[in-house]
C-alpha positions in Angstrom: 13.1 -212.4 -80.5 14.2 -209.7 -81.7 17.9 -209.6 -84.6 21.7 -209.2 -82.9 22.7 -205.4 -82.7 26.1 -205.6 -83.2 28.8 -202.7 -82.8 32.4 -202.3 -82.6 34.1 -200.4 -79.8 37.4 -199.2 -78.9 38.9 -196.6 -76.6 42.0 -194.6 -76.2 44.0 -193.2 -73.3 46.8 -191.5 -72.6 48.8 -189.3 -69.9 51.7 -187.3 -69.0 53.2 -185.9 -65.7 56.3 -183.0 -66.3 58.2 -182.6 -62.5 59.1 -179.2 -62.6 61.0 -179.7 -59.3 60.3 -182.6 -56.4 57.2 -180.6 -55.4 56.0 -179.5 -58.7 54.0 -181.6 -61.0 52.0 -181.6 -64.4 49.9 -183.9 -65.1 48.0 -184.5 -68.2 45.5 -186.8 -69.3 43.2 -187.5 -72.9 40.7 -190.4 -73.7 38.9 -190.6 -76.7 36.0 -193.7 -75.5 33.2 -195.0 -77.9 30.4 -197.7 -75.1 27.4 -199.8 -76.9 24.2 -199.0 -75.9 22.9 -200.8 -72.3 19.8 -202.8 -72.9 17.5 -200.4 -72.0 18.6 -197.6 -74.1 18.4 -200.2 -76.9 14.6 -201.2 -77.1 12.2 -198.7 -77.0 10.2 -200.7 -74.5 11.8 -204.4 -73.4 9.0 -205.4 -71.2 6.6 -205.6 -74.0 8.2 -205.5 -77.3 11.6 -206.2 -79.2 11.8 -202.6 -81.3 14.9 -201.1 -81.4 15.7 -197.0 -81.0 16.1 -195.6 -84.9 19.6 -194.9 -85.6 21.4 -196.5 -82.6 25.2 -195.8 -82.3 28.0 -195.9 -80.0 28.0 -193.5 -77.5 31.1 -191.7 -78.1 33.1 -189.9 -75.3 36.2 -187.2 -75.4 37.9 -186.2 -72.3 40.8 -184.2 -71.4 42.2 -182.8 -68.0 45.1 -180.9 -66.4 46.2 -180.8 -63.2 48.9 -178.6 -61.1 50.2 -180.5 -58.1 52.3 -178.9 -55.2 53.8 -181.1 -52.8 55.8 -180.3 -49.6 55.9 -181.2 -45.6 53.6 -179.3 -44.8 51.2 -178.9 -47.8 49.8 -180.9 -50.5 47.2 -179.4 -53.0 46.3 -180.2 -57.0 44.7 -178.4 -59.0 42.4 -179.6 -62.6 40.5 -178.3 -64.8 38.7 -181.1 -66.9 36.9 -181.3 -69.7 34.3 -183.8 -71.3 32.1 -184.4 -74.5 29.4 -186.9 -75.1 28.0 -187.4 -78.0 25.4 -190.1 -79.7 23.7 -190.9 -76.6 20.7 -192.1 -75.8 17.8 -191.7 -73.5 14.3 -193.5 -72.6 11.9 -191.9 -70.4 8.3 -193.4 -69.6 4.9 -191.5 -69.0 1.7 -190.9 -69.5 0.8 -188.2 -71.8 -1.3 -185.6 -72.8 -1.6 -182.9 -75.3 0.1 -185.2 -78.1 -2.8 -185.4 -80.5 -6.2 -185.0 -79.6 -7.8 -184.4 -75.9 -7.2 -188.6 -74.3 -4.3 -189.4 -72.4 -1.5 -192.0 -73.4 1.7 -194.2 -72.0 4.3 -193.3 -73.8 8.2 -194.2 -74.4 9.8 -191.2 -75.0 12.7 -192.0 -76.9 15.9 -188.6 -76.9 18.5 -189.8 -79.5 21.8 -188.6 -80.5 22.1 -186.2 -77.3 25.4 -184.7 -77.3 26.8 -183.5 -73.5 29.0 -181.5 -72.3 30.5 -181.2 -68.5 33.8 -178.7 -67.8 35.3 -177.6 -64.5 38.0 -176.5 -61.8 39.0 -178.6 -59.2 40.8 -177.9 -56.7 42.1 -179.9 -53.1 44.1 -178.9 -50.4 45.6 -180.6 -47.1 47.7 -178.9 -44.3 49.3 -181.1 -42.2 49.3 -178.3 -39.3 50.8 -180.5 -36.7 51.8 -184.0 -35.5 48.0 -184.7 -34.9 46.1 -181.7 -36.4 44.7 -182.1 -40.3 43.7 -178.7 -42.2 41.9 -179.8 -45.5 39.7 -178.1 -48.2 37.7 -178.8 -51.5 36.4 -176.9 -54.3 34.3 -177.8 -57.5 32.7 -176.0 -59.8 31.6 -177.3 -63.0 28.8 -176.2 -65.6 27.1 -179.5 -67.4 25.1 -178.4 -70.5 23.4 -180.2 -73.1 25.3 -179.5 -76.9 23.1 -180.1 -79.2 19.9 -180.3 -80.2 18.4 -183.9 -79.9 15.7 -185.7 -82.2 13.0 -186.8 -80.0 10.1 -188.9 -80.8 7.4 -191.1 -79.2 6.3 -194.3 -79.2 3.1 -196.4 -77.7 1.3 -199.7 -77.9 -1.4 -200.9 -80.5 -4.1 -200.2 -78.0 -3.2 -196.9 -77.2 -2.7 -195.7 -80.9 -6.5 -195.1 -80.8 -6.1 -192.2 -78.3 -4.0 -190.1 -79.6 -3.9 -188.2 -83.2 -0.6 -188.5 -85.1 0.9 -191.8 -83.9 1.4 -194.5 -86.9 2.4 -197.9 -86.3 3.1 -197.0 -82.8 5.5 -193.9 -83.3 5.5 -190.0 -83.8 8.8 -188.1 -84.6 8.4 -184.8 -83.4 12.3 -183.8 -84.2 14.4 -181.7 -82.8 13.9 -180.3 -79.0 15.5 -177.5 -77.6 17.6 -178.5 -75.4 20.9 -176.7 -76.2 22.7 -175.0 -73.2 20.1 -176.5 -71.1 22.0 -177.4 -67.6 21.8 -181.4 -67.1 20.4 -182.7 -63.9 23.9 -184.2 -62.4 23.7 -183.0 -58.9 24.9 -179.8 -57.2 27.3 -178.3 -60.4 29.1 -176.5 -57.2 30.4 -177.9 -54.1 33.0 -176.6 -52.0 34.1 -178.4 -48.4 36.1 -177.1 -45.9 37.1 -179.2 -42.7 39.7 -180.9 -39.9 41.2 -184.1 -38.8 42.7 -184.7 -35.2 44.3 -187.8 -34.4 45.7 -188.3 -30.5 48.5 -190.3 -29.8 45.9 -192.1 -27.5 44.6 -194.3 -30.8 41.2 -191.9 -30.9 40.4 -189.7 -33.4 37.5 -187.1 -34.7 37.0 -185.2 -37.8 34.2 -182.8 -39.1 33.7 -181.1 -42.0 31.2 -178.6 -43.6 29.7 -179.0 -47.5 28.2 -176.3 -49.4 26.1 -177.0 -52.7 25.0 -175.2 -55.3 23.5 -174.6 -58.7 21.4 -178.0 -58.3 18.8 -178.1 -61.6 15.3 -180.5 -63.0 15.5 -182.3 -65.4 13.8 -181.0 -68.0 11.2 -182.4 -70.0 11.8 -182.7 -74.1 8.4 -183.3 -75.0 7.4 -179.2 -74.0 11.1 -178.1 -75.6 9.9 -179.9 -78.9 7.5 -177.9 -82.4 4.7 -180.3 -80.3 4.9 -177.2 -77.4 3.8 -174.6 -79.8 1.0 -176.4 -82.1 -2.3 -177.1 -82.0 -4.0 -180.3 -83.4 -4.2 -178.4 -86.5 -1.0 -177.9 -87.6 -0.6 -174.2 -86.7 0.4 -172.4 -83.5 -1.8 -171.6 -80.7 -3.8 -168.9 -81.2 -2.9 -167.5 -77.6 0.2 -168.3 -77.5 2.5 -165.6 -75.9 6.0 -166.0 -76.6 7.0 -164.4 -73.0 4.7 -166.6 -70.9 6.0 -169.5 -72.9 10.2 -168.9 -72.0 8.3 -168.2 -67.9 6.9 -171.8 -68.5 9.6 -173.2 -69.6 12.8 -171.5 -67.7 14.5 -174.9 -65.7 13.5 -174.7 -61.9 17.3 -174.2 -60.2 17.2 -175.5 -56.3 18.7 -173.5 -53.6 21.9 -173.7 -52.3 22.2 -175.7 -49.3 24.9 -176.9 -47.5 25.8 -179.6 -44.0 27.8 -180.3 -41.6 29.2 -184.1 -41.0 30.9 -185.6 -37.9 33.2 -188.9 -37.7 35.2 -190.5 -35.0 36.9 -193.2 -33.1 38.8 -194.9 -30.8 40.3 -198.3 -30.4 41.8 -200.2 -27.9 44.2 -203.1 -26.8 42.5 -205.3 -24.3 44.5 -209.2 -23.8 45.5 -208.9 -27.4 42.2 -208.0 -28.6 41.9 -204.8 -30.2 38.2 -203.4 -30.1 37.8 -199.9 -32.3 34.6 -198.3 -32.3 33.3 -196.0 -35.1 31.2 -193.1 -35.9 29.4 -190.8 -38.3 26.9 -187.9 -38.7 26.3 -187.3 -41.6 23.6 -183.9 -42.2 24.2 -182.8 -38.4 21.8 -180.0 -38.4 19.1 -182.1 -39.9 19.4 -179.9 -42.8 17.0 -180.1 -45.4 17.1 -179.3 -49.0 16.0 -181.0 -52.6 18.6 -183.1 -54.2 16.9 -183.7 -57.5 13.9 -183.8 -59.4 12.1 -183.9 -62.5 9.2 -181.7 -64.8 6.6 -184.4 -65.9 5.9 -184.9 -69.8 2.2 -185.0 -68.8 1.1 -181.6 -69.6 2.9 -181.6 -73.4 2.2 -178.3 -74.6 1.3 -174.4 -73.9 -1.9 -174.3 -73.3 -2.4 -177.6 -70.7 0.8 -176.4 -68.9 -0.3 -172.4 -68.7 -3.9 -173.9 -67.4 -2.2 -176.3 -64.7 0.7 -173.7 -63.8 -2.4 -170.9 -62.9 -3.8 -173.0 -60.4 -2.8 -173.1 -56.7 -1.5 -176.2 -56.4 -0.6 -177.8 -59.8 -2.2 -181.2 -60.5 1.0 -182.0 -62.2 3.2 -179.8 -60.8 7.7 -180.6 -60.6 8.2 -183.6 -58.9 10.8 -183.6 -56.3 13.1 -186.2 -54.0 15.0 -184.6 -51.0 18.4 -185.4 -49.5 18.1 -186.9 -46.4 18.3 -185.5 -42.6 20.9 -186.7 -40.2 21.6 -190.2 -40.5 23.7 -191.7 -37.9 26.3 -194.7 -38.3 28.0 -197.2 -35.8 30.3 -200.1 -36.6 32.1 -201.7 -33.8 34.4 -204.3 -34.4 36.9 -206.9 -32.5 40.2 -208.3 -34.1 42.6 -210.9 -33.1 
């Protein structure tokens, strides 16, 4: 059993609304919150041991936003600018790694600590009541989510794996800092836009459609490949064949293609002999668009030489891993109320 981990946490929130007129408002909000690490981020590998992450701290979040709101009988709109800073975050990953000392492969736990992240952006929402039945709406979100510093990185492995890799002492190997600052966070699309309409008929049926466009989605990068391990050979000196321009190309963060999806929604209700019968249906990704919704770089090729060899193949053995958005999906719901 491990020793108890204790954290003192607190949070402050404040906000103010200024009414310029009845139709024009300004909202300002700010918050500072500390959050204790979860069990997942407290132990390097809770399935195997009770080793606690080094220099474990509470995560600190500072968030501010300013909004302008306009309301009229026809148009309602809101524009928001926001900034959020996260500090002292911890992330733990598990994978098989080559090239972290010797020629063998070992299952390792990658501990990234002292992480700083920055989220900033602009959001816009607009809704227009064209007629009593027809409503038009549009939204836009333009963001930039990046690493704010170069956090600390170390690996751990179990005793039976330690002999496979050089440089591990008591299952631990420190790689110093990893150069993540200004790399994009893998947090889904950082830009999103949507336009659509909704129609409600007096005969108790309604329907709507939206066209959604997404861009600036980035792959989750490998911290180990941005550490000194990437360019140092087993003797502690840089690889003789190391080429800076080639290395920059190997470490360039992949940006996924932009994509758009069309969604439909509709329903109808009836009153029959005192019973309310309602039908509701949705169709998402109507055009069955195929798109990458996320992915990650593998840490298997942990240095310049191995990554270059793998990338030179027609089909890399340990290339990036991706996941994809669903194709066209359908949902229908029928309800009876009495």
